[in-house]
C-alpha positions as CSV (number, residue, x, y, z in Angstrom):
1,X,-0.1,0.0,0.1
2,X,1.4,3.3,-1.1
3,X,0.1,6.9,-0.2
4,X,1.9,9.7,-2.3
5,X,1.4,13.4,-1.1
6,X,1.8,16.2,-3.8
7,X,2.1,19.7,-2.7
8,X,-0.7,19.1,0.1
9,X,-2.3,21.9,2.1
10,X,-5.0,22.5,4.1
11,X,-6.3,25.9,5.1
12,X,-9.1,27.0,7.1
13,X,-10.4,30.6,6.4
14,X,-7.2,32.6,5.9
15,X,-5.0,30.2,8.4
16,X,-2.9,27.6,6.9
17,X,-2.8,24.4,8.9
18,X,-0.1,22.9,6.8
19,X,1.1,23.4,3.3
20,X,3.5,22.2,0.6
21,X,3.8,18.7,1.9
22,X,5.4,16.2,-0.7
23,X,5.9,12.7,1.0
24,X,5.3,9.0,0.3
25,X,4.3,6.8,2.8
26,X,4.2,2.7,2.2
27,X,3.3,-0.6,3.8
28,X,5.9,-2.3,6.1
29,X,6.6,1.5,7.4
30,X,5.4,3.5,10.5
31,X,5.2,7.0,10.7
32,X,4.5,9.3,13.6
33,X,2.8,12.7,13.0
34,X,3.8,15.1,15.9
35,X,3.7,18.4,16.8
36,X,2.0,20.6,19.9
37,X,-1.5,20.4,20.7
38,X,-3.5,22.4,17.9
39,X,-0.7,22.2,15.4
40,X,-2.9,20.1,12.9
41,X,-2.0,16.4,13.5
42,X,-5.7,15.1,13.7
43,X,-6.5,17.4,10.6
44,X,-3.9,15.8,8.8
45,X,-4.8,12.2,9.5
46,X,-8.6,13.2,8.4
47,X,-7.1,14.5,5.2
48,X,-5.1,11.5,4.5
49,X,-8.1,9.3,5.2
50,X,-10.3,11.2,2.5
51,X,-12.5,12.4,5.5
52,X,-11.6,16.2,5.0
53,X,-10.7,17.4,1.5
54,X,-7.2,19.4,1.1
55,X,-7.2,22.9,0.1
56,X,-4.1,22.4,-2.3
57,X,-2.4,19.5,-3.8
58,X,-3.4,15.8,-4.2
59,X,-3.3,12.5,-2.3
60,X,-2.8,9.5,-4.6
61,X,-3.5,5.8,-3.1
62,X,-2.3,2.6,-4.7
63,X,-1.7,-1.0,-3.6
64,X,0.4,-3.4,-5.8
65,X,0.9,-0.6,-8.8
66,X,-3.0,-0.4,-9.1
67,X,-4.5,3.2,-8.3
68,X,-7.3,3.4,-5.9
69,X,-9.9,6.3,-6.1
70,X,-10.2,8.2,-3.2
71,X,-14.0,7.4,-2.5
72,X,-13.0,3.8,-2.2
73,X,-10.0,4.7,0.4
74,X,-12.3,3.7,3.5
75,X,-12.3,0.0,2.4
76,X,-8.4,0.0,3.0
77,X,-8.2,2.1,6.0
78,X,-9.2,2.0,9.8
79,X,-8.9,4.7,12.6
80,X,-8.9,4.4,16.1
81,X,-9.2,7.6,18.2
82,X,-10.8,9.0,21.4
83,X,-13.1,11.5,19.3
84,X,-14.8,8.6,17.6
85,X,-18.4,7.7,18.6
86,X,-19.5,4.1,19.5
87,X,-23.2,3.1,19.1
88,X,-24.0,3.4,23.0
89,X,-27.1,1.5,22.7
90,X,-25.4,-1.6,21.3
91,X,-23.9,-4.4,23.6
92,X,-20.3,-5.4,23.1
93,X,-21.2,-8.5,21.3
94,X,-23.4,-6.4,19.1
95,X,-21.1,-3.6,18.3
96,X,-18.3,-5.9,17.2
97,X,-20.7,-8.0,15.1
98,X,-22.0,-4.9,13.6
99,X,-18.4,-3.5,13.0
100,X,-17.1,-6.6,11.1
101,X,-20.3,-6.5,8.9
102,X,-18.5,-3.6,7.0
103,X,-14.7,-4.5,7.5
104,X,-13.0,-7.8,7.2
105,X,-11.7,-9.7,10.1
106,X,-8.1,-10.6,10.3
107,X,-7.4,-14.0,9.0
108,X,-8.0,-16.9,11.5
109,X,-9.6,-14.8,14.0
110,X,-13.3,-14.9,15.3
111,X,-15.5,-12.4,17.1
112,X,-14.8,-14.6,20.4
113,X,-10.9,-14.0,19.8
114,X,-11.4,-10.2,19.6
115,X,-13.3,-10.0,22.7
116,X,-10.7,-12.2,24.8
117,X,-7.7,-10.0,23.0
118,X,-9.5,-6.9,24.5
119,X,-9.8,-8.5,28.1
120,X,-13.8,-8.0,27.9
121,X,-15.0,-11.4,28.1
122,X,-17.0,-10.3,31.2
123,X,-18.6,-7.4,29.6
124,X,-20.1,-8.9,26.3
125,X,-23.6,-8.4,26.9
126,X,-23.1,-5.3,28.6
127,X,-24.1,-1.9,26.8
128,X,-21.3,0.2,25.6
129,X,-22.9,3.3,27.5
130,X,-21.8,1.5,30.8
131,X,-18.4,1.1,29.7
132,X,-15.6,3.1,31.1
133,X,-13.6,5.5,29.0
134,X,-10.4,3.2,29.2
135,X,-12.7,0.4,28.0
136,X,-14.0,2.3,25.1
137,X,-10.7,3.2,24.0
138,X,-9.3,-0.4,24.1
139,X,-12.5,-1.6,22.1
140,X,-11.7,1.2,19.6
141,X,-8.1,-0.2,19.2
142,X,-9.0,-3.7,19.1
143,X,-11.4,-3.2,16.2
144,X,-8.7,-1.1,14.5
145,X,-5.8,-3.8,15.2
146,X,-8.0,-6.7,13.9
147,X,-9.8,-5.3,10.9
148,X,-8.0,-6.4,7.7
149,X,-7.1,-3.3,6.1
150,X,-3.5,-2.4,4.8
151,X,-3.6,1.1,6.4
152,X,-4.1,1.5,10.2
153,X,-4.5,5.4,11.4
154,X,-3.9,5.8,15.3
155,X,-4.7,9.3,16.7
156,X,-3.8,9.8,20.2
157,X,-4.3,6.1,20.8
158,X,-3.5,5.7,24.6
159,X,-6.1,8.3,25.6
160,X,-8.1,6.8,28.6
161,X,-5.6,3.8,29.0
162,X,-3.8,3.0,32.2
163,X,-0.5,1.5,32.6
164,X,-1.4,-1.9,31.8
165,X,-3.6,-0.8,28.7
166,X,-0.5,1.0,27.3
167,X,1.4,-2.1,27.4
168,X,-1.3,-3.9,25.9
169,X,-1.4,-1.2,23.0
170,X,2.3,-1.7,22.5
171,X,1.8,-5.5,22.0
172,X,-0.6,-5.1,19.9
173,X,1.1,-2.6,17.5
174,X,4.0,-5.2,17.3
175,X,1.4,-7.7,15.7
176,X,0.4,-5.2,13.1
177,X,3.9,-4.3,11.6
178,X,3.1,-5.5,8.2
179,X,0.8,-2.5,7.8
180,X,1.3,1.2,6.8
181,X,1.0,2.6,10.3
182,X,0.4,6.3,10.9
183,X,0.1,7.5,14.4
184,X,-0.7,11.3,15.2
185,X,0.6,12.0,18.6
186,X,2.8,14.1,21.0
187,X,3.4,11.4,23.5
188,X,6.7,9.7,22.6
189,X,5.9,6.4,24.1
190,X,3.0,6.2,21.6
191,X,5.0,6.2,18.6
192,X,8.3,5.0,20.0
193,X,8.1,2.1,17.4
194,X,7.8,4.4,14.1
195,X,10.8,4.5,12.0
196,X,9.8,7.8,10.5
197,X,8.7,10.9,12.3
198,X,6.8,13.9,10.6
199,X,6.6,17.1,12.5
200,X,3.5,18.7,11.1
201,X,4.3,22.3,12.5
202,X,7.1,22.3,9.8
203,X,5.0,22.7,7.2
204,X,3.0,25.6,8.3
């Protein structure tokens, strides 16, 4: 999987968030998007995902040399972020089952495996609205890690996780190294595995 950025820029009103970005991001690599709070890390991720259009430049997606249209990139990517909403009226089992109607589950894994990996076996029939913030974040992460997509976006991935949850996150990252991983964070321990660092503040 490859994402190519050509003169990419994003502006709100008259203020540039970032501009003139020329990069190539590819599978089997990990990239940390760094910068202070409010520097545009989350906006950059949303632009890469095709959720928010760029103001200037373009993004090209390809896999095995075949171009992918921007409107189809959602089929190849997944995001875990504290600002994503979960369906609070679903139970854990209902939510995971619903999720994997739209995303393929990683080979050789079952829904029960996903529940156990997230250490949520005792909460299978609990409504999501009754989950703690840490449980919700672990759920978002496990859905992202075990969706069979070549691109994995992680935005502030350990928000609301305790020390045990952070260790769990680091272990799960190790099992996804074949993907193109993009982490937006200003916490070094969240992206210490990343081979490449992109300071978004340098593109203002």
